[in-house]
N, C-alpha and C positions, 0 to 999 in steps of 0.2 A: 912390757907385759910381765907382771908377776909370774913365778914358777906355777903358783897355784892356778893361776888362769890359762897358762900353757898346759897344765894337766887336763882341765876340764874341757879345753879346746879340742885336744887330741882324743879324749874319751869319746866326746861327741861325735866326732867324725867316725870312729870306730862303730859307735852305736847306729849311727846312720846307715853305715854299710851292711850292718848285719841284721838290723831290725825291721819289720814291716808294722802297719796298725789298721784300724778301722773306724769307720762311722759310729756315732754313739747310737745304743740301741736301749730301747725300753725306755725306763724313767728319766725324766729329764734332769733330774738332780744329780744325776750320774757325771753329767757335763758341767753343772754350775760350780763353778770354783767359788764364788762368792759365798756359797752355802757351805764351805768346808769348815771343820773345826779348827782347833789352834794348831794341830799337826805335832808331827814328832820330828825333830831334829836330828839326823844323822851325818855329821861331817858338814860337807858343804851341800848336802841334800835336805829336803822336808819330805816326810811321808804323811798321806791322809788316807788312812783305812778307814772301812764303814761297810756296814751291812744292813740290809732292809728285809724286813718280813712282812707280807701284807697278805691277808685272805680276803676272798671277795666272790663275786658272782657275775657269770657273763651269759646273757640270753641266747647268744649264737656265736660261740668261740670258733666254729669253722666257717663262719660266712656262708651258710646256706640259705636258700630261699624255699618256702614251702610249696612252690610251684613244681610239680613232676611232671612233665609233658612225655616222658617215657612210658609210664604207667608201670614201671618194675616194682613188684611189691618190696623188694629189699632196699629200695631207695629211701634214704633219711633225710628228713627236712630239719628245721632248726631244733637244737635240744640244749637247754639251758644247762649249766653246770657251775656248782661251787668250785672254786679255785685257790690255790695257794702259790705265792710268788716269794722266791728267795734270791736275794741279789747281793753278793759281796762284792766289794771293790776295793782297789787302792789305787791312789793317785801319788806321784812322784815329781819332784821338780827340783832344780836348783833353789837356792834360797832366795825367798821373795825380799822386796824392799824392807818390809816390816822386820823380817828376820833379821836382815843385815844392820838394820838400825838399832835392834836389840842387843847386838854384840858390840864388842870393844873395837872392832875392825873398821877400817876408814870406809864410808859408804862411796863406792863408785859404780859405774856402768860395769856390769860383768862382760867377759869375753864370750859368754854364751849363756843363752837363756834356754833351758831344756825342760820340757813338761811331758810328761807322758801318764797313761792309765790304764789299768787292767781290770775288766769287770766280767761278771758272769750273771745272767739272769735265767733262773730256773722257774718255770711255771707248771704246776700240775693241776689239770682239770679232773675232777671226781666224776668220770662217766665212762661207761663202758666203751671198749674198741681201742684199735691202734691209734698210734699218733695222738695220745691224750696228755702229752707233756710236751712243752717246747723248751728249746735251749737257745740262748743267744751269749755268745762270748766275744769280747773284743780285746785288742791290744792296739793302743797308739802311741806314737813317739812324735814330738814335734820339737824341732831345734832352731833356734834363730842365732846365727853366729853373728857378733859385733852388733847387738841390737841398738837400735836409736843411733846408730852411727850415719854419716853419709853413705857409706856402702855397707849393706847387710846380706846375709844368705839365709833364706828360710828353706827348711826341709821336712817333709812330713813322711811318714811309712804307716801303713794301714795293714791290719790282718783281723778278719772276722771270720765267725763260723756260727750258722744258725740254722735252726729246723722250727719254722713257724707256720701256723696254720695258712693255707690258701684254700679258696672255696671248695669244700668237701673233702679236702686231703690236708697233707702236710709237705712243706717243700724245704729241701736242703739247699743250703747256698754257702759257699766259701768265698770271700771276697780279699783280694791282695791288691795293694797299691802303694805308690810311692812317688814323690814329686820333690821339685828342687825348683826356688825362686829366688833368683839374685834381685837386689833393689838398689837403686840409687836415688838421692835425694839432695837438694840444696840445704845449706845450713839453715836451721829452721824448719825444715820441711814444708816449704812453700811449693816447690816442685817435687813430684815423686813418681819414678817409672819403675816397671819391673817387667821381666819376661820370665815365663816359667814353662816346666814341663811336667805333666804327671801321667803315669802309666796306671793301669788299672785291669784286673782280670777277676770275671765272675764266673764260678764254677757251679751249676745247678745239678739237683738230682736228674732232672731232664736235661741231657747233653746236649740236646738240640738249640738249647738257649744260652749255652756257654759263649761268652763273648769277650773279646779283646779290644780295650780302648787305649788310645793314644790321645793326649790333649795338648795342645800348644797354645799359649796365651800371652797377650802383651797388656798392659794397663798404665795409664798416665793420668795424674792428676795434678790441678793447680788450685792451692788455697787461694783465692782472689779475695775473700772475707775470712776474718777470724773464725775458725770452726766451720767454714762452707767451702766446699771445693767443686770445681768443675772435673769431670773424668770422662774419658773414653777408654774403651777396651776392644780386642779382637781375639776371638778364640777360634782354633780350628782344630776339631774333633775328628778321629778316624776310628770306626766301629768295624770290628770283623768277627766273623762266627767260624771257629775252627773246625767244629764238628758238625758236618753236614753227613748224615747218614738216614737209614730207615730202621724203624723201631717196630718190633712185634710186640703188640699188647696181649696176644695168646687169646683174641676173639676172632679168628678166622681172616685176619688181614693186617696189613702193615701201615705204618704212618710215614709219610714222607716229611723229611724236616729240613728243606731247603730254605736258607736264610739269605735277606739281601745284605750286603756290606753296604755302609753309609758313610760319607764324607761331609761332614757338616762346616760350613764357615758361619760365624756369627760376628756382628759388629753392632756396638751399641754406645751411646754417649749420654751424660746427664749431670744433674747436679745434686749433691749430697750435703746436708748440713744443718745449720741452726738458723731459725728465722727469729726466735726471741730466746730468753733464757729458758721458756717453758715449752718452746714449740720447735720441732725439728722435722724435717723432711728428705725424702729421696724421690727423684722423678729420673726416669731413664726410658729410652726409647731406641729402636734400631731395627735390624733386619737379620732374619737367619735363612740360609740356603742349605738344603740337604740333598747331596747328589747320591742316588741310590742305584747301585748296580742292578741291571736287569729290569728296572721298574721307572716310572716317572719320576723326574726331580721335583723337589718341592720348595717353594719360596714363601715365606711369611714374615709379616711385621711382629715385633715384640714391644712389650711396653711393661712398666711397673710404676705404680705410685702408692707411696707410703707417707702417712702423716703421723708423727708421734707428739704426744703430749703429756709433760710431766708438770702438773700444776702445784704439786707439793712433794717433799722429799719421799714421802710414803705412799704415794699413788702416781700411776703412770699407765697410759693407754695407747694403743695405735690402731689405725684403720690402713687397710692395704688392698690393692686391687692389681690384677697382673693378667697379661695376654702373652701366652708362650707357644712355642712349638717345639717339641723335643723327639729325640729317637725313642722306639718304642719296640719291645719284643713282638708285639702284635701290631701287625698293620704298618710296620716301619716307622711310623710318625704318629705323634698324637698332639691335638691342640687343646691346650687348657686355658680356659678362661674363668677367672675365679676372684673371689674377694673375703676379706675376713676382718674380724674385729679382736684385738686382745686387750686384756684389763688385768692389773695386778695392784693389790693393796696390801700395805704392810700395817699390821695391827699390833699397837703396844710394844713394838720393838721384838716381839717373840712369836708373833704369828704371822702367815702370809696367806692371801687368797688370790687365786688366779683364775680368769675365765677366758674362754676362747670360743668364738662361732665363725663357721667358715663354710662358703658355698662354692662348688666348683662344677662346671661342665667340661667333660672330657670327650672329644670326638676323634676316633683313630682313623688312619689312613686305609686306603684299599690295599688288600693283599694281593701281590703278583706271585710269590713264592708261596703258595697255599699248602696248609696243613689238612689233609682229608685223611678219614677213615674208610677203609673199603671192606665190606664183610659180602658173603653170599646172601645171607637171609635178610639185611636191611640195606636199602637204598644209600648211595653214597652220602656221607655227611660232611659237609665243608665246615671245619670247626671253628673258620673265622667269620661266618655269617650268621645272621638271626634264621630262625626257622625251626623245624621240628624233624624228627626221624623220618616222618612220613613225606615231609615238604621241605627240602633244602634249597630251594630255588631263589630265595631272598639274596640280593646283591647289595644291600645297604651296609655301610661301615658301621662298626659298633660306636655306639653314642651312650655315655651314662652322664648322671646328675647325682653329685654326691653333696651331702650335708654332714658337717661334723660339728656337734657340740661337746665342749669340755669344761669341767670345772675342776679345780683342786685347791686343797688347802693343808697346812701344816702349822703346828704349835710345838715350839720348843720349851720342853720341860727343863733342859739344862744346857750347857754350852756343847753337850755330846749326844743329847737324846731329844728325839723329836717324834711326835705323832704326825702321821700323814694320811690324807683321803684323797680319792681319785675317782672322778664320776665322767663318764662319757658316753654319748648317744651318736650313732653313725648310720645313715640311711643312704643307701646307693641304688638308684633306680637306673635300670638297664634293658634294652630289649635284644640283649646278646644272649646267645646260648653257648657253652662250651662242652665238650665231650669228656664224660667221666667213665672210667672203666670199674665196675663194681663186681666185688667177690660175693656171689649168691650164696644163699645157705646150702644149697646142693653141691657146692663145691666148684659152679661153673663160673664163667665171667660173662658179664652183659655189658655193652657199651651203650649210654643213657646220654642224654642232653640235659644239661643243668642250667639254670638261669643264672645269670650273674647279677641279678637284684640280690639284695640282703639288707637287714638292719639288725644292728647288735647294740644292747644296753649293757654297760661295764661299769662295775663298782669295787673298789679295793679300799681297805682301811688297815692299818697296822703301825708299826715303830719303825725307826731307823736309828741306828747309833753310828756316829762319826766322830773322828778326831782331826 
């Protein structure tokens, strides 16, 4: 191993121990490395800075419903707003293969492949009231030691901080995560196996939802045909809620915030790969079991089917359907059944058009540890049930149906400058109502029920510059 490779291997280990990261937030192009510019070389690193500035309009940025079952005069329904979004970012990595080939140095596999990104998205809604600006920041680091070798080691760190709209209010969340995954493969990669562990902690404005997650996973694949593999995987996840307490909303009562810890075991198997040069697919099926402390256990089948078609180098589309059962902060579990279609078209080498349509049904589990609001003036309200302030007797679990339509386009004027457009329409149909505490004009507070149903039309247009 060359001294330079030993240096970056050591630096990567130090970075792994010191740094965390986060999932991508906001605009998809912040993650799309094939949309980077030429970049800036800095020794054995390359940097890709950029910034986007977009203006637009949202018909319902706080996801409110115009139904006001409480009859409180201060209750605000949907209210449209013009908006401005500014999103700087910088991606950094060890030299790509293209960069190494441009230099005089011998092209060989590096000892470490390191990639990271830092981004921030600020959105201002031009509307009166608190919480009219949202903030989303993330840092992510990914290291692969000895990439494309019979033994490799992948590591990830995540750190994010966001304050984004949630129905009728804004929600702050801090996410911290880190993971490690060793991988073994035979020469040529016909057989691959990996085992991994990931830790994650989410800290919310409402500490009742703070949760700690440990995920252990195992994955094995066999490439029995060129570019086609059979695979199986097992995951064991442990979710716990460290902050069990009571909160006073200042409306004559307290909220009990008991939560149920969950241990989930999931096993699945399937096939992934190419059917022809233009068609590829993924098929998988399995079963998941949730063992819930103080509540009924839950067992459910899971399945996914995806078909991908790329008839030309400039056009591709995919259709997907899935059935899943996952942990949920409400109702302990949620069953999701959905499907969608994606398409992408490259125009003249300088423009790209994308479209997405998705339909999803979500049915939440029954709550055993219930969250209830108690007041002298108003009957007890079960926050996790349908109903109204006058009648909270319904025990039906929450059930939603969500439709998402998205379209976007981009045209590059130069290798570093592009115009971008985004359009989306989301409709969420729900029979569920949640409790919201409003600050009234006379300075008092009132607890009201708000519908979880909403619709939102969003449009943005602007420029992004990138290197």
